[in-house]
N, C-alpha and C positions, 0 to 999 in steps of 0.2 A: 251469542250469550257469553258471559264470563264464566270461567271455570278455573279451579286450582289444579295444577299438575305438579306432582312431585317427580322431578327428573332423576334425582339420586339423593343419597343422604346429604342433608344440609342445603339442598338446592330445590326451590320451588318457583313456579311462575304463575302469574294470572294470565291466562290465555283466552283468546276468542275461539269459540267452537260453534258449529251449527246447532241451532235449536232442534232437539230430537223430535221425531215423529212417532207417536205410539203405534205399536203393532196391534194386530187384531185383538189380542187379549190383554193389552197394556193400558195403563192410564198415564197421562202426562201431568206432572206435578210441578207447580211453581214453588220453588223452595223459599221459605220465609225465614227459618231458623235452622242452624246446624250446631251441634255440640261437638267440641273436640273430645276425642278419646284420650284420656290422660296418658295411658301407657302406649297405645298404638302410634299416635301422632309423634310422641317424643322419641320412641325407639326407631321408627322408620326414618325420622329426620336426622337422627344421630347415628344411624347405622349400628344400632345396639343389639339387633337380633343375632344371636350366635348359632343356635341350633338349626335354623332354617332361614332361607332367604326371605321368607314371607311374601312370596309372589304368587300364592296359590290362586289368586283371583285374576292373574294375568296382567295386572296393572301395578306398577311400582307403588307400594304403600297403600293402595286402595284408598285414596284420600276422601274420607267422609263416609261414615256409616251410622250416624245418629242425626236425625233431623225431623222436621215437620213442615208441611206445606198445604197447598190448596190444589185440588184437581181442576185443570183448565182444558183438558181434552181427553178423549178416550177412544179406544179401538172399537171397531164395529161389533165385536162379539161381547163387549162388556155390558152387563146388565145391572150389576150391583153397585155401581158408582155413578154419580152425576157431577156435571161441572159445578163447582162451588163447594163440593164436599171437602172436609178438612181431614187430614191424615197424618199419622206418625209413621216414620220409615226407619228401616234398619238396613243392614247390608244385604238382606235377602231380596232376591227378585229383580235385580237391576244394577245399573252402573253406580260408581261413586257419587256421593251426595254433594260434594263441594262444587256446586254449579247452580246457575240460576234456574235451570229446568232439568228435570230428570224423568225417565220413564220407570215404571215398576209394573210387574205382573199384578193383575188386579186382585189376586188372592194373597199378596205378600205385604199388605199394609194394614194398619189399624185405624179404625174410625174414631174421630175425636169430636166430642159434643161441642156445640157452638158456645157453651158457657165456659169452656176451658181455654185459657190463653195458649196459643200455639207455642209460645216460648217455653211454657211449662212442660211440654211433652217432647221438646227437642232432644232430651237425653233419654227418651223412652227405651232405646235399644239397650243401653247400659242397664237400666232397671229391669228390662226383660231378661237379660242374661243373669242378673242376680236372682230374679224371681225363679228362673228355671233351676238354678243351683239350690236355692233354699227349699224348693218344693220337692227335691229329691228325698228329703227327710219326710216321713209320712204324716206326722202329727205333732204340732208344737204346743197343743193345748196343755196348760199346767206345767210346761217345761221351762227350765232355766237355760238361757242361751248366752254365750259369750261371742261377740262379734270382734274378731281380731283385726284391727286396722280401721281407722275412721276416715279413710279417704272417700272418694265418691261411691265406690262399691260398698264399703262398710256402712256409710250413712244410709244407703239404700237398703242394705240388709237389716239394719236396726228397725226401719219402718216396716219392711216386709214381714219380718219375724213377728213384730207386734200385731200386724194385720192378720197374720195366720194364727194368732192366739197365744203366743208365748207369754208366760206369766211374768218372767223377769228377764230383761235384756241388759247385759253389761257390755259397754264398748271400751276397747283399749286402743291406745295410740301413744305417741311420744310428744305430740304437739298439743299444747293446752287449748289453742283455738279450735282444733278439730274435736277435742273431747267435749268442749262446751257446746259446739254445734250438735254433737251426737245427743247430748242431754236435751237440747232444745227440740230435737226431732223425735224424742220419745224414749231414749235410753233411760232405764231406771237408775243406773249408776255408771260411772266412768272410772277408768283406772289408767294411770301413767305407767307403762311397762318399762320405762327406763329405771324404775325403782325395783331392784332385785327382791326386796322384801315383799312388795306387792305381788310379784310374779310367784314367789314361793307360797304366798297365801292362796293364790288361785289354784296352784297345783294341789295344795292340801285340801281345800274345800271342794273344788271341782264344780262343774256344771254338767247338765245333761248333754248339751250340744255346743260344739265350737264351730262357728262359721268363719273360715279363714279368708280374709279379704286383703291381707297386707302383701302377700308374696314374699315375705321375709322368711328366710330359712330357719332362723332361730325361733320365729313364731310358729312355724310348722312343727318343730320339735316340741315346743312348749304345749302345743295343742294336744299332742299325744298324752301328755301328763295331766292335762286339765279336763279333758272330756271323759264323761262316765258312760255315755251311750253311743255317740256318733260324732264324726267330724265331717263337715261339708266344706269342700274346697272350691272357692270361687276364683281366687287370685291365680294368675298365670305366673309361673316361674320356670326357669330353664336350668339345665344341668342335672346333677345328681344330689341326692340327700340321704344321709345315713340317719336312721331313726331308731329309738329304743323300742325293742320288741315286747318287753315284759308288760307295759301298760296295755298294749293291744290285746294280749292274752288275758291279763288280769281283769279288765273291764269288758271283755268281749266287744271291742269297738268295731263299729261299721264305718267305713270311709266312703263318702259319696263324692263324685267328681262331675264336673259339667263343663262343656266347651262353649256352647253358644246358645241360641234361643230359637223358638218357633214363632210363627205369626200369632198363634194363640197366646204365647207368653207376652208378646208385645201388646196385644189387645187387653190382656189381664191387667198389666200395669197402667195402661192408659185409663182403664176403668177405675182402678184404685186411686189414681190422681184425681179423676173426676169426682170420686166419692169423698175426697179429702183425707184418705188414709195414707197417701204418700204426698209429702210436701217437697216440691222441687225448687220453689222460688228462693228459699234460704240457701240452696246449694249452688246457685248461680253467682259466681264471683265477679264476672265481668262480661261485657258485650263488645264485640269488635266487628269491623267490616273485613272483607277478604284481605285488604291491604295490611291489616294488623295480625295476619296469621303467624308470622315468625315470632313476634313478641308473645302471642297467646300460647304457642307451643312451649316457649321458655317458661312461662308462668306455671302451666300445668305440670310440665316435666320436672321442675324443681320444687314442686309442692307448695307454691305460693298462691295457688288458686284451687278451688274445689272443682268447679266446672266453668268453662268459658263457652258462651253462646256466640255464634258467628252469623252474620247476615251478608248476603251478596253485595 
């Protein structure tokens, strides 16, 4: 079978590998669609991780942790899956996903209804991570929310916060096309934060909750001045940050942070997609085969694409 191997920053190859055999508690999945991780694929391929080598999985770059496919075989102990079942996958429970076939522990995938195109749940892991972060805040009903950054994570957060009952969601970014897409996907209002007057208005008026999805350190600092109840940090950033302490004290702010997701989070967002509460089709900017991986990494890393879906 074909698989993508990242040898070192800037160097990958499409290699032949043996088709895996499922262990007793595993299922074997034929991969149909995989979504590139805008941050992870870019940083691994460019050698941009500074604080850690990012080899915690034992495989350079762990190529592929968002995808969807079909069960084609299973281990002897697996009772809850059948050949032909459709699943969404994350990095949980098995090897990297940039391959024609992968195994997964049978309790580490989400079930996808037959009515949902598999392409639409290929990015479910990203959505599951955003969902986990957003649900750290206990109750969005009647709350005003600012989603900072309208990249893939932010566009997911706009929809998830609305699905969780937020009364008003504002999305911010510096790219007009992303702001327009945020509006299409349900944001009540959008704001270009390259305008200092707009940022000052946000600080003056405030919102209940800021969901930080940009990873920009200026945005982190601004969030402290804008939030009146809580800040939810989804975006990953490295290094150190000096923040103003008075707003934390003055507004009794709570800061929530989140690293990854669980299988339950993965299933939750797949179900929200099936219910029409999360729309991913508008977030797909392009489709490539394995051979187009390098160009796809460039597009997502430079911000010229929202999400790229890849096929073997």
